[in-house]
VEXVOBA-428172 format. One record per residue: y, z, x of N, C-alpha, C in turn; residue number from 1; residue in one letter. Coordinates in steps of 0.05 Angstrom, whole numbers, plus 32768, in hexadecimal, padded with zeros to 4 digits. Layout:
! residues N
  n_py  n_pz  n_px  ca_py  ca_pz  ca_px  c_py  c_pz  c_px    i  aa
     Y     Z     X      Y      Z      X     Y     Z     X  NUM   A
...
This chain:
! residues 90
  n_py  n_pz  n_px  ca_py  ca_pz  ca_px  c_py  c_pz  c_px    i  aa
  8060  7FB5  7FA6   8060   7F9F   7F95  804A  7F91  7F91    1   V
  8040  7F88  7F76   8028   7F82   7F76  8023  7F65  7F81    2   S
  8004  7F5C  7F89   7FFE   7F47   7F93  7FFA  7F34  7F79    3   T
  7FFB  7F38  7F65   7FFE   7F29   7F4F  8016  7F1A  7F4F    4   N
  802A  7F23  7F54   804A   7F18   7F55  8053  7F07  7F70    5   D
  8048  7F19  7F83   804B   7F08   7FA4  803C  7F13  7FB4    6   F
  8031  7EFD  7FC5   801F   7F06   7FDC  802C  7F17  7FF2    7   S
  8024  7F25  7FFF   802F   7F35   8015  803D  7F23  802B    8   Y
  802C  7F04  8034   8031   7EF8   8043  804B  7EE6  8043    9   E
  804D  7EDD  8028   8066   7ED2   8014  807C  7ED8  8012   10   N
  807C  7EF7  8010   8090   7F0C   800C  80A8  7F04  8020   11   Y
  80B8  7F06  8012   80D2   7F01   8029  80EC  7F12  801C   12   S
  8101  7F16  802D   811A   7F22   8024  8125  7F14  8008   13   L
  811D  7EFD  800B   812B   7EF2   7FF2  8120  7EFC  7FD5   14   A
  8109  7F09  7FD5   80F7   7F16   7FC0  80FF  7F2D  7FBB   15   N
  810D  7F3F  7FCB   8111   7F5D   7FCA  8127  7F5D  7FAE   16   V
  811C  7F75  7FA5   812B   7F7B   7F86  8132  7F99  7F91   17   D
  814B  7F9C  7F93   8160   7FB7   7F97  8158  7FC9  7F86   18   N
  8152  7FC1  7F67   8154   7FCE   7F54  8133  7FE0  7F56   19   S
  811F  7FDD  7F65   8110   7FEA   7F64  8108  7FFE  7F7F   20   K
  8122  7FFE  7F8A   8119   8019   7F9F  8119  8037  7F96   21   F
  810F  8044  7FA3   810F   805C   7F95  8115  806D  7FAD   22   K
  8120  8087  7FAC   8130   8099   7FB9  811E  80A7  7FCD   23   E
  8106  80AC  7FBB   80F3   80BA   7FC4  80DE  80B5  7FDB   24   D
  80E1  80C8  7FED   80D2   80B7   800C  80B1  80BB  7FFE   25   Q
  80AC  80C5  7FEB   808D   80C9   7FE9  8084  80B3  7FD4   26   R
  8093  809F  7FD4   8093   8088   7FC0  807C  8078  7FC9   27   G
  806B  807E  7FDA   8055   8068   7FE2  803C  8080  7FD9   28   I
  8045  8099  7FE4   802F   80A9   7FD3  8011  809F  7FD5   29   G
  7FFF  80A5  7FC7   7FE5   809A   7FCA  7FE1  807C  7FB9   30   F
  7FF4  8072  7FAF   7FED   8062   7F9D  7FE1  8045  7FAA   31   S
  7FDF  8049  7FC3   7FD0   802A   7FD1  7FB0  8034  7FDA   32   W
  7FA6  804C  7FCE   7F85   8051   7FCF  7F7E  805D  7FBB   33   R
  7F66  805E  7FBA   7F5D   806E   7FA6  7F43  8085  7FBA   34   G
  7F38  8099  7FA7   7F2D   80A8   7FB2  7F0F  80AB  7FAA   35   T
  7F04  8096  7F98   7EEB   8098   7F8C  7EE3  807D  7F83   36   S
  7ECD  807A  7F87   7EC5   805C   7F7E  7EA4  8063  7F6C   37   T
  7EA2  8051  7F61   7E83   8053   7F4F  7E6B  8051  7F61   38   T
  7E5E  8061  7F60   7E44   805C   7F6D  7E2E  8053  7F64   39   G
  7E19  804C  7F6F   7E01   803F   7F5F  7DF4  8046  7F45   40   P
  7DFA  805A  7F45   7DEF   8067   7F29  7E0B  806C  7F0F   41   D
  7E21  8059  7F18   7E39   805B   7EFD  7E4D  807A  7F06   42   G
  7E42  8085  7F18   7E51   80A6   7F19  7E65  80A1  7F35   43   M
  7E80  80A9  7F2A   7E90   80AD   7F43  7E84  80B5  7F5A   44   P
  7E8B  80A8  7F72   7E87   80B5   7F8F  7E9A  80B5  7F9C   45   V
  7EA3  80C8  7FA8   7EBD   80D2   7FB4  7EBA  80C2  7FD0   46   S
  7ED1  80AE  7FD4   7ED2   809E   7FE7  7EED  808D  7FE7   47   Q
  7EF3  8087  7FFF   7F11   807C   8005  7F0C  8062  7FFE   48   F
  7F21  805D  7FE8   7F22   803A   7FE5  7F39  8032  7FDB   49   V
  7F42  801C  7FF4   7F59   8012   7FFA  7F62  7FFF  7FE1   50   L
  7F78  7FFB  7FD5   7F7F   7FE9   7FC1  7F8F  7FD4  7FD0   51   K
  7F83  7FBE  7FCD   7F90   7FA4   7FDC  7F9F  7F95  7FC5   52   T
  7FA8  7F9F  7FB6   7FBB   7F8A   7FA3  7FD7  7F99  7F9E   53   D
  7FDB  7FA8  7FB7   7FFA   7FB2   7FB9  8001  7FB5  7FD8   54   I
  801E  7FAF  7FD5   8030   7FB3   7FEA  8047  7FBF  7FE9   55   F
  8050  7FC5  7FFA   806F   7FD3   7FF8  8083  7FCA  8004   56   Y
  809D  7FCB  7FFF   80B6   7FC4   800A  80C8  7FDD  8013   57   I
  80CC  7FE3  802E   80D9   7FF7   8035  80F8  7FF0  8040   58   L
  810F  8000  803A   8127   7FFB   8045  8127  8015  804E   59   K
  8135  8016  8067   8139   8027   8080  8157  802E  807C   60   D
  815E  8042  8087   817B   804F   8085  8199  803A  8094   61   T
  8189  8027  80A5   819A   8014   80A9  819C  7FF9  809E   62   A
  818C  7FFA  8082   818A   7FE3   8076  817D  7FD0  8079   63   G
  8168  7FD4  8086   8152   7FC2   808F  813A  7FC2  807A   64   N
  812F  7FA7  807A   8117   7FAC   8060  8100  7FA3  8071   65   F
  80EC  7FB0  806C   80CE   7FAC   8074  80B9  7FAE  805C   66   Y
  80A6  7F99  805F   808E   7F9D   804F  807B  7FA7  805D   67   K
  806F  7FB5  804A   8057   7FC8   805B  803D  7FC6  8049   68   I
  8025  7FBC  8057   800A   7FC2   8048  7FFA  7FD2  8052   69   K
  7FEB  7FE1  8044   7FD9   7FF5   8052  7FC0  7FE1  8053   70   M
  7FB3  7FEC  806D   7F94   7FD7   8074  7F83  7FED  8075   71   T
  7F82  8007  8072   7F6E   801A   8073  7F74  8032  8072   72   G
  7F64  8042  8070   7F67   8060   806A  7F53  8076  8073   73   G
  7F41  8065  8084   7F25   807A   8085  7F1C  8072  80A0   74   A
  7F0B  807F  80AA   7F01   807A   80C9  7EE6  806B  80C1   75   L
  7EDB  8062  80CE   7EC4   8054   80C5  7EAC  8066  80BA   76   P
  7EB0  8082  80C2   7E9D   8092   80B6  7EA7  809D  8096   77   N
  7EBB  8093  808D   7EC6   808D   8073  7ED6  80AD  8077   78   L
  7EDF  80B6  8086   7EEF   80D0   8088  7F0D  80C4  8080   79   E
  7F14  80D2  8067   7F30   80C6   805E  7F43  80D2  8077   80   R
  7F5B  80C5  8072   7F78   80D4   8079  7F78  80C3  8097   81   G
  7F73  80AD  8095   7F7B   809D   80AF  7F88  8088  80A3   82   H
  7FA2  8083  809B   7FA8   806D   8093  7FAD  8054  80A8   83   P
  7FAF  803D  80A9   7FB8   8025   80B3  7FC8  8016  80AA   84   T
  7FDA  8003  80B1   7FEE   7FF4   80A0  7FED  7FDC  80AE   85   F
  7FFF  7FC8  80A7   8014   7FB7   80B6  802C  7FB4  80A6   86   V
  8037  7FAB  80B2   805E   7FAA   80A9  806A  7F97  80B6   87   Y
  8086  7F8E  80B0   808B   7F71   80B8  80AB  7F78  80AE   88   E
  80B9  7F7A  80BE   80D7   7F74   80BB  80D9  7F5D  80A4   89   M
  80F0  7F60  8094   80F4   7F48   8083  810B  7F3E  808A   90   L
């Protein structure tokens, strides 16, 4: 879900659009992050970049819906591969 359409805080069960669900468990994948940014010289630099304009809606096998927002993905030393997130059942 794009934060242009809904805010994470205000998204509720009433906003769920079942037609947008995917069966692929890799649906979140890497769309919540980037792996480079522009350095001071204008050249790309390898670095973890959190995308703050997106969150996800998940449905479990029991039919419960959750909203999940990634909050990080790197250690303080910028080592990637350490995702953090918040979630809430709708």
